[in-house]
C-alpha positions in Angstrom: 0.1 -0.1 0.1 2.9 2.2 0.8 4.0 1.9 -2.9 0.8 2.6 -4.3 0.4 5.8 -2.1 3.7 7.0 -3.7 2.7 6.0 -7.1 5.3 3.4 -7.4 2.9 1.1 -9.5 5.3 -1.6 -10.5 6.5 -2.0 -7.0 2.9 -2.3 -5.8 2.4 -4.9 -8.2 5.3 -6.9 -7.2 4.5 -6.5 -3.5 1.0 -7.6 -3.8 2.0 -10.7 -6.0 4.6 -11.7 -3.1 1.7 -11.2 -0.6 -0.6 -13.4 -2.4 2.2 -16.1 -2.7 2.7 -16.1 1.0 -1.1 -16.2 1.9 -1.3 -19.4 -0.7 1.6 -20.8 1.1 -0.3 -20.5 4.6 -3.4 -21.5 3.2 -5.2 -18.1 4.1 -7.8 -17.7 1.4 -9.2 -14.4 2.7 -5.9 -13.0 2.5 -5.3 -14.1 -0.9 -8.7 -12.7 -2.0 -7.7 -9.2 -0.5 -4.6 -9.1 -2.4 -6.4 -10.2 -5.7 -9.0 -7.3 -5.0 -5.8 -4.8 -4.7 -4.3 -6.2 -7.9 -7.7 -5.5 -9.7 -7.9 -2.1 -8.3 -4.2 -1.4 -9.8 -4.9 -3.1 -13.1 -8.2 -0.8 -13.4 -6.2 2.2 -12.9 -3.8 1.2 -15.4 -6.9 1.1 -17.8 -6.7 -2.5 -18.5 -10.4 -2.8 -17.9 -10.9 -6.4 -19.3 -8.2 -7.7 -17.4 -9.4 -6.2 -14.3 -12.9 -7.5 -14.8 -11.3 -11.0 -14.9 -9.4 -10.5 -11.6 -12.6 -9.1 -9.9 -14.8 -12.3 -11.2 -12.0 -14.7 -9.8 -12.5 -12.7 -6.3 -16.1 -13.1 -6.6 -16.0 -16.8 -6.9 -13.6 -17.0 -4.0 -15.5 -14.8 -1.8 -18.9 -16.6 -2.7 -17.2 -20.0 -1.6 -16.0 -18.5 1.8 -19.3 -17.0 2.4 -21.8 -19.4 0.8 -25.5 -19.1 1.7 -24.9 -15.7 3.3 -24.7 -12.1 2.0 -21.5 -10.2 2.5 -21.4 -6.5 1.3 -17.9 -6.9 0.2 -19.3 -8.9 -2.8 -21.4 -5.7 -3.7 -18.1 -3.7 -3.8 -16.5 -6.1 -6.2 -19.6 -5.9 -8.5 -19.6 -2.2 -8.2 -16.1 -2.1 -9.6 -16.6 -4.5 -12.3 -19.5 -2.2 -13.4 -17.2 0.6 -13.3 -14.8 -1.3 -15.6 -17.8 -1.7 -18.1 -19.0 1.9 -17.7 -15.3 2.8 -18.7 -15.5 0.5 -21.7 -18.7 2.0 -22.8 -20.7 -1.1 -22.1 -23.4 0.6 -20.3 -26.0 -1.9 -20.4 -23.5 -4.4 -18.8 -22.6 -1.8 -16.2 -26.2 -1.2 -15.3 -26.9 -4.9 -14.8 -24.0 -5.2 -12.5 -24.7 -2.0 -10.6 -28.2 -3.5 -9.9 -26.6 -6.8 -8.8 -24.4 -4.5 -6.3 -27.5 -2.6 -5.0 -29.4 -6.0 -4.2 -26.4 -7.5 -2.5 -25.6 -4.5 -0.4 -29.3 -3.9 0.5 -29.4 -7.6 1.6 -26.2 -7.5 3.7 -26.9 -4.0 5.4 -30.5 -2.9 4.7 -32.3 -0.5 2.2 -31.5 2.5 4.2 -27.7 2.2 4.8 -25.4 4.7 2.9 -23.8 1.8 1.2 -27.3 1.4 -0.6 -27.3 5.3 -1.2 -23.8 5.1 -3.0 -25.1 2.1 -5.2 -28.1 4.5 -6.1 -25.7 7.3 -6.9 -23.8 5.1 -9.1 -26.9 4.1 -11.1 -27.7 7.9 -11.3 -24.2 8.7 -12.6 -24.5 6.0 -15.2 -27.5 7.6 -16.7 -25.5 10.7 -17.4 -22.8 9.0 -19.2 -25.5 7.7 -22.0 -25.1 9.3 -25.5 -28.5 10.8 -25.0 -28.6 11.3 -20.9 -31.8 9.9 -19.2 -32.1 12.9 -16.8 -35.3 11.6 -15.6 -34.0 8.3 -14.3 -30.8 10.0 -13.1 -33.0 12.2 -10.9 -35.0 9.3 -9.7 -31.8 7.6 -8.5 -30.2 10.7 -7.1 -33.2 11.6 -5.0 -33.2 8.1 -3.5 -29.4 8.7 -2.8 -29.9 12.1 -1.1 -33.1 10.7 1.0 -31.0 8.1 2.4 -28.4 10.5 3.5 -31.2 12.9 5.2 -32.6 9.6 6.8 -29.3 8.8 8.4 -28.8 12.5 9.6 -25.4 12.7 7.5 -24.1 16.2 7.4 -24.3 17.9 4.0 -20.5 18.6 4.6 -19.7 15.0 3.9 -17.9 14.8 0.6 -20.2 12.1 -1.0 -23.3 13.7 0.2 -22.7 17.2 -1.2 -21.2 15.6 -4.3 -24.7 14.1 -4.8 -26.5 17.4 -3.9 -24.4 19.1 -6.8 -25.3 16.4 -9.1 -29.0 16.8 -8.4 -28.6 20.5 -9.0 -27.0 19.8 -12.5 -29.8 17.1 -13.3 -32.7 19.6 -12.4 -31.1 22.4 -14.2 -30.7 20.3 -17.3 -34.3 19.0 -17.2 -35.4 22.6 -17.5 -36.2 22.9 -13.9 -34.0 26.1 -13.6 -35.3 27.7 -10.7 -34.9 24.5 -8.7 -31.5 23.7 -10.2 -30.3 27.3 -9.4 -31.8 27.3 -5.9 -30.0 24.0 -4.9 -26.7 25.0 -6.5 -26.6 28.1 -4.6 -27.0 26.0 -1.3 -24.1 23.6 -2.4 -22.0 26.8 -3.1 -22.5 27.7 0.5 -21.6 24.3 1.5 -18.4 24.4 -0.6 -17.4 27.8 0.9 -18.0 26.5 4.5 -15.7 23.4 3.7 -13.0 25.7 1.8 -13.8 23.4 -1.2 -15.0 25.6 -3.9 -12.2 24.3 -6.2 -13.7 21.0 -6.0 -17.1 21.9 -7.6 -18.0 20.6 -11.0 -17.1 23.6 -13.2 -19.5 22.7 -16.0 -22.2 23.3 -13.7 -21.2 26.5 -12.2 -20.4 27.7 -15.8 -23.8 26.7 -17.2 -25.8 28.1 -14.3 -23.8 31.4 -14.4 -24.5 31.6 -18.2 -28.1 31.3 -17.6 -28.4 33.8 -14.7 -26.5 36.3 -16.8 -28.6 35.7 -20.0 -31.8 36.0 -18.0 -30.6 39.2 -16.4 -30.5 37.8 -12.9 -27.4 39.7 -12.1 -27.8 39.8 -8.5 -27.6 36.1 -8.2 -24.8 35.9 -11.1 -22.8 38.5 -8.9 -23.1 36.3 -5.8 -22.0 33.3 -7.6 -18.9 35.3 -9.3 -17.8 36.8 -6.1 -17.5 33.5 -4.4 -15.7 31.9 -7.4 -13.0 35.0 -7.7 -12.7 34.7 -3.8 -12.0 31.2 -3.7 -11.2 29.7 -7.3 -10.6 32.4 -9.7 -10.8 31.6 -13.6 -10.7 33.9 -16.7 -14.4 33.2 -17.4 -15.4 34.8 -14.0 -13.5 37.9 -14.6 -15.0 38.1 -18.0 -18.5 37.8 -16.9 -18.2 40.1 -14.0 -16.7 42.9 -16.3 -19.4 42.4 -18.7 -21.9 42.9 -16.1 -20.3 46.0 -14.8 -20.5 47.5 -18.4 -24.2 46.6 -18.5 -24.9 48.0 -15.2 -22.2 50.7 -14.4 -21.3 50.9 -11.0 -21.3 53.9 -8.6 -17.9 53.0 -7.1 -15.2 51.1 -9.0 -14.7 47.4 -7.8 -11.7 46.5 -5.7 -8.6 46.1 -7.8 -8.5 42.3 -7.4 -12.1 42.0 -8.9 -11.2 43.9 -12.0 -10.4 42.5 -15.6 -7.0 44.1 -15.4 -6.3 42.3 -12.3 -7.3 39.0 -14.3 -4.9 39.8 -17.1 -2.1 40.1 -14.7 -3.1 36.5 -13.5 -3.6 35.1 -17.1 -1.4 37.6 -19.4 -2.6 36.8 -23.0 -5.6 34.8 -22.2 -7.9 35.1 -25.3 -11.1 35.9 -23.7 -9.9 38.4 -21.4 -7.7 40.2 -23.8 -10.6 40.3 -26.3 -12.9 41.7 -23.7 -10.2 44.5 -22.7 -9.8 45.5 -26.4 -13.4 45.3 -27.5 -15.1 46.9 -24.5 -12.5 49.2 -23.3 -9.7 50.0 -25.6 -11.1 50.3 -29.0 -14.3 52.4 -27.8 -11.8 54.8 -26.0 -9.6 55.0 -29.2 -6.6 53.6 -27.0 -4.6 52.7 -30.0 -1.2 52.6 -28.2 -2.6 50.4 -25.3 -4.1 48.3 -27.9 -0.9 47.6 -29.7 0.9 46.8 -26.4 -1.8 44.0 -25.9 -1.9 42.3 -29.0 1.6 40.9 -28.8 0.7 39.2 -25.5 -2.1 37.2 -27.4 0.5 35.7 -29.7 -0.3 32.0 -28.5 -2.5 28.9 -29.5 -5.5 30.7 -29.4 -4.5 33.4 -32.1 -1.2 33.0 -33.2 -0.1 35.5 -35.7 -3.5 36.1 -36.9 -4.2 38.3 -33.8 -3.6 41.3 -35.8 -6.1 40.3 -38.5 -8.7 39.8 -35.5 -8.0 43.0 -33.8 -8.5 44.8 -37.1 -11.8 43.3 -37.6 -12.8 44.4 -34.0 -11.9 48.0 -34.9 -13.7 48.2 -38.2 -16.8 46.5 -36.5 -16.5 49.3 -33.9 -16.5 51.9 -36.8 -12.7 52.7 -36.0 -11.1 52.0 -39.4 -8.2 54.4 -38.4 -7.4 51.9 -35.3 -7.6 49.2 -37.8 -5.0 50.6 -40.1 -2.3 51.2 -37.4 -3.3 47.5 -36.1 -2.5 46.1 -39.4 0.6 48.2 -39.8 1.9 46.9 -36.5 1.1 43.3 -37.7 3.2 43.9 -41.0 6.1 45.4 -39.1 6.1 42.5 -36.7 5.6 39.9 -39.6 6.7 41.5 -42.8 6.3 38.0 -44.6 2.9 37.8 -43.5 1.4 39.0 -46.8 -2.2 38.9 -45.7 -1.7 41.8 -43.4 -0.7 44.0 -46.3 -3.4 42.8 -48.6 -6.0 43.2 -45.9 -4.3 46.9 -45.4 -4.6 47.9 -49.0 -8.3 47.2 -49.0 -8.8 49.0 -46.0 -6.9 52.1 -47.3 -8.8 51.9 -50.4 -12.0 52.2 -48.7 -10.6 55.2 -46.7 -9.2 56.6 -50.1 -5.8 56.8 -48.7 -4.1 56.2 -52.2 -0.6 57.1 -51.9 -0.3 54.6 -48.8 -1.8 51.8 -51.0 1.0 52.2 -53.5 3.6 52.0 -50.9 2.1 49.0 -49.3 1.4 47.3 -52.8 4.8 47.3 -54.0 6.1 44.3 -51.6 3.0 42.4 -52.4 3.6 42.7 -56.3 7.0 41.5 -55.7 6.2 38.6 -53.7 3.4 37.5 -56.0 5.4 38.0 -59.0 8.0 35.5 -57.4 5.1 33.2 -56.8 3.5 33.6 -60.3 0.2 35.0 -59.2 -1.5 38.2 -60.3 -4.5 38.2 -57.8 -3.3 41.4 -56.2 -2.9 42.9 -59.6 -6.5 42.2 -60.6 -7.8 43.5 -57.3 -5.7 46.6 -57.6 -6.9 47.4 -61.1 -10.4 47.2 -60.0 -10.0 49.3 -57.2 -10.5 53.1 -56.8 -6.9 53.7 -56.7 -6.3 52.6 -60.2 -9.0 54.7 -61.4 -7.7 57.7 -59.3 -4.6 57.4 -61.1 -6.0 56.8 -64.6 -8.1 60.1 -64.1 -5.1 62.0 -63.2 -3.3 60.7 -66.3 -6.1 61.6 -68.5 -6.6 65.2 -67.0 -2.7 65.7 -67.4 -2.9 64.7 -71.0 -6.0 66.8 -71.8 -4.4 70.0 -70.4 -1.3 69.2 -72.7 -3.4 69.1 -75.6 -5.1 72.4 -74.6 
């Protein structure tokens, strides 16, 4: 066991195999089966599920011989582990059958109101969530049986398993469209997590879904309640983003403390795509803060945007009606990546729109050279069709006319 706790799996295998040999030598069958159960657990943790099932089934046969004619809840635990292997192999119907066998064995051994039975119902509830089309109705039915047994036994909601089942129930209610019930239970679970300093152990998909629901339905008071808890105990970029968005929709009389601001989030996660885009689109571009925007963009050169960040930022600017800022962004992109022709072609189109013709000619020279080397004339066609060509052509005709006069 010491090897297992230290993550020394191979050593643990060796130790359990030696222990099994000794127990066989001493003819202590219960010790042999205990070693085999631990070997099954090690094998399952190595994701060798078929092999683990075989080990567990051998253990079951051995335990049935020892406890013939009686009920023994340890058999139920073996059945649970076999069901878990089936679930991870995506053999969900086989898993369900084994979970029911485990439920019946545990109930026969300890009674229907024991927490062992509650855990068995919880496993069935979880299984329904793993189906290709989750059966939330059945999952809720099983989960309610679980939580009712915990209540009956007066187990504290601070108990790890109990609060996990309460959190699952909040998620199931929400996904069944019973949003108010789901939100109410989730907020209750959040209080439990805060009390136990365990907010980081929450199911993040659940908190994110409920936050999105509260935000979309303008339930800002409850959304802020959740966000402040998350930012205090387990901050993430999405929480900073949503809180900033809410403050834009509902401006505050007094600014928030620094540790709750978007800027603080950016000090923790510099270059985060969500936070940077929010900063650019909702703050810098509307304020015309070009210099700050150009300082922000290089931090976003990562897996989310790569060098295309300048193209994206230029679009944010044009969408906001700030073509002047878009030009500066593209020029900065071209300066940073002179071989990235897309910046120059996009810049030419934008300058053409702004009728800044002399600048088009400067930027087009390099593109012509590159495309000439690549035996392409796409840009030439575009340029001949653009206003700049017509502008130069008209100027030439005007000059010729004056000479003839």
